[in-house]
C-alpha positions as CSV (number, residue, x, y, z in Angstrom):
1,M,40.1,-24.4,8.0
2,P,39.6,-23.2,4.6
3,V,40.3,-19.3,3.7
4,R,36.5,-18.6,1.8
5,P,37.1,-16.0,-1.0
6,I,34.1,-13.4,-0.9
7,A,34.0,-10.8,-4.1
8,F,31.7,-7.3,-3.5
9,L,30.3,-6.4,-7.4
10,I,29.7,-2.4,-6.9
11,F,28.7,0.2,-9.3
12,A,29.1,3.6,-9.9
13,D,26.5,5.9,-7.7
14,C,26.5,3.0,-5.1
15,S,25.6,3.9,-1.5
16,M,29.2,2.9,0.4
17,L,27.4,1.4,3.6
18,D,26.0,-1.2,0.7
19,F,29.1,-2.7,0.4
20,T,31.5,-1.1,3.4
21,G,29.0,-2.8,5.6
22,P,29.4,-6.3,5.1
23,L,32.9,-5.7,3.8
24,S,33.9,-4.7,7.9
25,T,31.8,-7.3,8.6
26,F,34.0,-10.3,7.3
27,D,37.0,-8.6,8.2
28,A,36.1,-7.9,11.6
29,A,35.5,-12.1,12.0
30,N,38.8,-12.8,10.4
31,R,40.2,-10.0,13.6
32,V,37.9,-11.2,16.0
33,S,39.1,-15.1,14.9
34,G,42.7,-14.5,14.4
35,K,42.2,-16.3,12.0
36,T,42.0,-15.2,7.6
37,L,39.1,-16.9,7.4
38,Y,37.9,-14.8,4.3
39,Q,39.5,-13.1,1.6
40,L,38.2,-10.0,0.4
41,T,38.1,-8.8,-3.3
42,L,36.5,-5.7,-5.0
43,L,34.9,-6.4,-8.8
44,S,33.1,-3.6,-10.7
45,E,32.3,-4.7,-14.4
46,P,35.2,-2.1,-16.2
47,G,37.5,-2.2,-13.3
48,G,39.1,1.1,-12.0
49,L,37.7,3.4,-10.0
50,I,34.0,3.2,-8.9
51,R,32.4,6.7,-7.9
52,S,30.0,5.9,-5.2
53,S,26.9,8.2,-4.4
54,A,29.2,10.7,-1.4
55,G,31.9,10.9,-4.4
56,A,34.6,8.8,-3.0
57,C,36.3,6.8,-5.1
58,T,36.7,2.9,-4.9
59,Q,39.5,1.3,-6.3
60,T,38.1,-2.2,-7.9
61,E,39.1,-5.3,-10.1
62,A,37.3,-5.8,-13.5
63,I,35.0,-8.8,-13.0
64,G,36.4,-12.1,-15.2
65,N,36.8,-15.6,-14.7
66,A,38.5,-16.0,-11.2
67,I,36.3,-18.5,-8.7
68,F,34.8,-16.7,-6.0
69,D,32.8,-18.7,-2.8
70,T,30.8,-15.8,-2.4
71,L,29.8,-13.4,-4.8
72,I,27.8,-10.1,-3.1
73,V,26.3,-7.3,-5.2
74,A,25.8,-4.2,-3.6
75,G,23.4,-1.9,-5.7
76,G,23.7,1.2,-7.5
77,G,22.1,3.9,-9.6
78,A,22.3,1.3,-13.3
79,P,20.7,-1.7,-11.5
80,R,17.7,0.0,-10.2
81,E,17.0,1.4,-13.5
82,G,17.2,-1.5,-15.1
83,L,20.8,-0.5,-16.6
84,V,22.2,-4.2,-16.8
85,S,24.5,-5.0,-19.7
86,D,24.5,-8.3,-21.5
87,A,28.0,-8.9,-20.0
88,L,26.7,-8.7,-16.9
89,R,24.6,-11.1,-17.0
90,R,26.7,-14.0,-18.3
91,Y,29.2,-13.0,-15.4
92,I,26.1,-13.5,-12.5
93,L,25.2,-16.5,-14.2
94,Y,28.7,-17.8,-14.3
95,M,29.3,-17.3,-11.1
96,Q,25.7,-18.9,-9.9
97,Q,27.0,-22.1,-11.3
98,H,30.6,-21.9,-9.8
99,A,29.6,-20.5,-6.3
100,R,28.6,-21.8,-3.6
101,R,26.1,-18.9,-2.8
102,I,25.4,-15.3,-4.1
103,A,24.0,-12.3,-2.5
104,G,22.6,-8.8,-3.5
105,V,22.4,-6.2,-1.3
106,C,20.2,-3.4,-1.7
107,T,19.3,-2.7,-5.7
108,G,22.2,-5.5,-6.0
109,A,18.6,-7.5,-6.2
110,F,17.8,-5.6,-9.9
111,V,21.0,-7.6,-11.2
112,L,20.2,-10.7,-10.0
113,A,16.6,-10.3,-11.3
114,A,17.8,-9.2,-14.4
115,A,20.2,-12.6,-15.0
116,G,16.9,-14.3,-14.2
117,I,18.3,-16.3,-11.1
118,L,15.3,-14.6,-8.8
119,D,12.6,-16.3,-11.1
120,G,10.6,-18.5,-8.4
121,R,12.9,-17.5,-5.4
122,H,11.6,-15.4,-2.3
123,A,13.8,-11.7,-2.7
124,T,14.0,-8.6,-0.9
125,T,15.3,-5.3,-1.4
126,H,15.2,-1.9,0.1
127,W,11.4,-1.3,0.9
128,R,11.8,1.6,-1.6
129,M,12.6,-0.2,-4.3
130,A,10.2,-3.3,-3.6
131,A,7.1,-2.5,-5.8
132,K,9.4,-1.6,-8.8
133,L,11.3,-5.0,-8.2
134,Q,8.2,-6.5,-8.7
135,K,7.3,-4.9,-11.7
136,M,9.8,-5.0,-13.2
137,H,10.5,-8.8,-12.9
138,P,6.9,-10.0,-11.9
139,K,8.9,-14.1,-11.8
140,V,10.5,-12.7,-8.2
141,L,8.6,-13.3,-5.2
142,V,9.4,-10.0,-3.6
143,D,9.2,-10.0,0.1
144,S,9.1,-6.2,0.8
145,D,9.3,-5.7,4.2
146,R,12.3,-8.6,5.5
147,I,15.7,-7.2,6.9
148,Y,17.0,-10.5,4.3
149,S,15.8,-13.4,2.7
150,R,17.4,-16.1,1.8
151,D,16.0,-18.4,-0.5
152,G,18.4,-22.1,-1.3
153,A,21.6,-20.6,-1.9
154,V,20.8,-17.0,-2.9
155,W,20.5,-14.3,-0.4
156,T,19.0,-10.7,-1.2
157,S,18.5,-7.9,2.0
158,A,17.2,-4.7,2.0
159,G,19.6,-1.8,1.7
160,I,22.0,0.4,3.6
161,S,23.3,-1.1,7.6
162,A,20.7,-4.7,6.7
163,G,24.1,-5.5,4.4
164,I,25.8,-6.1,8.1
165,D,22.9,-8.0,9.0
166,L,23.6,-10.4,5.8
167,A,26.6,-10.8,6.5
168,L,26.4,-11.5,10.5
169,A,23.7,-14.0,9.0
170,L,26.6,-15.7,6.2
171,I,29.1,-15.7,8.8
172,E,26.9,-17.6,11.0
173,D,26.1,-19.9,8.2
174,D,30.2,-20.5,7.9
175,H,30.7,-20.5,11.5
176,G,28.2,-20.7,14.0
177,A,26.4,-18.0,16.2
178,E,29.2,-17.7,18.9
179,L,31.5,-16.2,15.9
180,A,28.9,-14.0,14.8
181,R,27.6,-13.2,18.2
182,A,31.1,-11.8,18.8
183,V,31.3,-9.8,15.5
184,A,28.5,-8.6,16.1
185,R,29.9,-7.2,19.5
186,E,33.0,-6.2,17.7
187,L,30.9,-3.8,15.2
188,V,28.6,-2.5,18.6
189,V,25.3,-3.7,16.4
190,F,22.8,-6.3,17.2
191,H,23.7,-9.6,16.8
192,R,22.0,-10.4,13.6
193,R,18.8,-8.7,13.6
194,P,16.2,-11.7,12.0
195,G,16.0,-11.6,8.6
196,G,12.2,-11.5,9.0
197,Q,12.2,-8.3,10.9
198,S,10.6,-5.3,9.9
199,Q,12.9,-3.1,7.9
200,F,10.6,-0.2,8.6
201,S,7.3,0.7,10.7
202,A,4.2,-0.7,8.5
203,L,1.8,1.8,10.6
204,Q,3.9,4.9,9.9
205,E,6.0,4.4,6.7
206,M,3.6,2.2,4.5
207,D,1.6,4.7,2.1
208,G,-0.2,4.9,-1.4
209,G,0.7,7.0,-4.5
210,S,-3.0,8.5,-4.8
211,D,-5.1,10.1,-2.1
212,R,-7.5,7.3,-2.2
213,I,-5.4,4.7,-1.3
214,R,-3.9,7.0,1.7
215,T,-7.2,7.1,2.7
216,A,-7.8,3.3,3.1
217,L,-4.7,2.8,4.2
218,T,-5.3,5.6,7.2
219,F,-8.1,4.2,7.8
220,A,-6.8,0.8,8.5
221,R,-4.1,1.8,10.8
222,E,-7.3,3.7,12.7
223,H,-9.5,0.6,12.7
224,L,-7.0,-2.4,13.0
225,Q,-9.3,-4.3,15.4
226,Q,-12.0,-4.1,13.6
227,E,-13.1,-6.5,10.3
228,L,-11.1,-5.1,7.3
229,T,-11.7,-6.8,4.2
230,V,-11.2,-6.0,0.7
231,D,-14.7,-4.8,0.4
232,I,-14.8,-2.7,3.2
233,L,-11.6,-0.7,2.1
234,A,-12.5,-0.4,-1.5
235,E,-15.8,1.3,-0.4
236,V,-13.7,3.7,1.9
237,A,-11.4,4.3,-0.8
238,C,-14.5,4.9,-3.0
239,L,-13.3,2.4,-6.1
240,S,-15.3,-1.1,-7.1
241,R,-13.3,-4.1,-5.2
242,R,-11.3,-4.8,-9.0
243,Q,-10.2,-1.3,-9.4
244,F,-8.8,-0.6,-5.7
245,D,-6.8,-4.4,-5.7
246,R,-5.6,-2.8,-9.2
247,T,-4.4,0.4,-7.7
248,F,-3.6,-0.2,-4.4
249,A,-1.1,-3.3,-5.7
250,A,0.6,-0.5,-8.0
251,E,1.0,1.7,-5.3
252,T,2.2,-0.2,-2.4
253,G,3.6,-3.4,-4.1
254,Q,1.6,-5.7,-2.2
255,T,-2.2,-6.9,-1.6
256,P,-4.5,-5.6,0.8
257,A,-4.7,-8.6,2.8
258,K,-1.5,-8.6,3.2
259,A,-0.5,-4.9,4.0
260,I,-3.9,-5.4,6.4
261,E,-1.6,-8.7,8.3
262,Q,2.0,-6.4,8.1
263,M,-0.2,-3.8,9.7
264,R,-1.3,-5.8,12.1
265,A,1.7,-8.0,12.9
266,E,3.6,-4.7,13.4
267,A,1.7,-3.4,15.6
268,A,1.5,-6.3,17.3
269,R,5.0,-6.7,17.5
270,I,5.9,-3.2,19.1
271,R,3.2,-4.3,22.1
272,I,5.2,-7.9,22.1
273,E,8.7,-6.5,22.5
274,A,7.4,-3.3,24.3
275,S,5.2,-4.7,27.4
276,S,4.5,-7.3,29.4
277,D,0.4,-7.9,28.3
278,S,-0.7,-11.3,27.3
279,L,-0.4,-12.5,23.7
280,D,-4.3,-13.2,24.1
281,A,-4.9,-9.1,24.5
282,I,-2.3,-8.6,21.9
283,A,-3.7,-10.5,19.1
284,R,-7.0,-8.8,20.0
285,A,-6.1,-5.4,20.3
286,S,-4.1,-5.8,17.2
287,G,-7.0,-7.7,14.8
288,F,-6.1,-11.0,14.9
289,G,-8.8,-12.1,17.1
290,D,-6.6,-15.2,18.5
291,P,-3.0,-16.2,19.3
292,D,-2.7,-18.9,17.0
293,R,-4.2,-16.8,14.2
294,M,-1.4,-13.6,15.1
295,R,1.5,-16.9,15.3
296,R,1.1,-18.1,11.6
297,A,0.9,-14.3,10.6
298,F,4.9,-14.1,12.6
299,M,5.6,-17.2,11.4
300,R,5.1,-15.9,7.9
301,L,6.4,-12.3,7.7
302,F,8.7,-12.6,10.8
303,G,10.2,-15.7,10.1
304,Q,9.9,-16.1,14.5
305,P,6.8,-16.8,16.9
306,P,5.7,-14.1,18.9
307,A,6.7,-15.3,22.3
308,S,10.6,-15.6,20.5
309,L,10.5,-12.8,19.2
310,R,9.7,-11.4,22.8
311,R,12.6,-13.1,24.2
312,L,15.2,-11.4,21.8
313,A,13.8,-7.9,22.6
314,R,15.1,-8.5,26.1
315,Q,18.0,-10.2,24.7
316,R,19.3,-7.3,22.4
317,Q,19.9,-5.3,25.6
318,V,22.3,-8.0,26.6
319,D,23.9,-8.8,23.1
320,V,25.3,-4.8,22.9
321,M,26.9,-4.7,26.2
322,P,30.5,-5.5,26.0
323,G,32.2,-8.9,26.8
């Protein structure tokens, strides 16, 4: 079984969990398997000590011409502000040509986008940064509410603990679900949350920057069972439809229709995972009207049908038990 070299590219002002989470996950795969499955390297553009946002410093090697099986790009202050050097862009393109796969954790997606390799691809990032990623890189198909996303050989994930989910998914891709499950147990985390699982509660966290968009969102949350067309929401916000569409997208990073579908799906998912209510009843209560429409929304947003998410919710209690 070949040893797979994996490099983590980090930046000043990075969140340490963005790279130490997945780093520890691959290290755990080595321990659990009793084999050296992964060889791990920390990189930075200049090399040397890199100071994290918490003040801790990490020793790194400078980027060069070494070939890695996988490059994982962590987030940091420079990427999220678009401060990506030409040398770093060239390095990312070089790695895209030579590595089997490339991934971004949190605002690491901004680096991949700056190099152009996310153009036309689905990608995700931390939900707070999704609208900014879309605005800075309009050719990227930003999925603002996914734990992680895969589009061909390019993977991206949300921030902080989502890097662990990404690493577990990569391990499963390499060595199967049994090892990924064993690593999750070793780390005392859920066995890989589905990539489409919500980063946060859309019912609670989705917000607009202006009072008018907040008013429309509040109205939508309180009337999910009713018809919620863009015209109705625009009227609630006291804006023309055109103004509402433009303002809503700028403030939330998505269209009104997608936001309503997301809120309905989140409301339905909570009931599906926490209750024994029938899918018919849940579809009606959350505003989908019928199970088929709800199922299609779940497949788009979560990558799995409602029945599968219900089974997964029940299985999670088993997954976290030591064994």
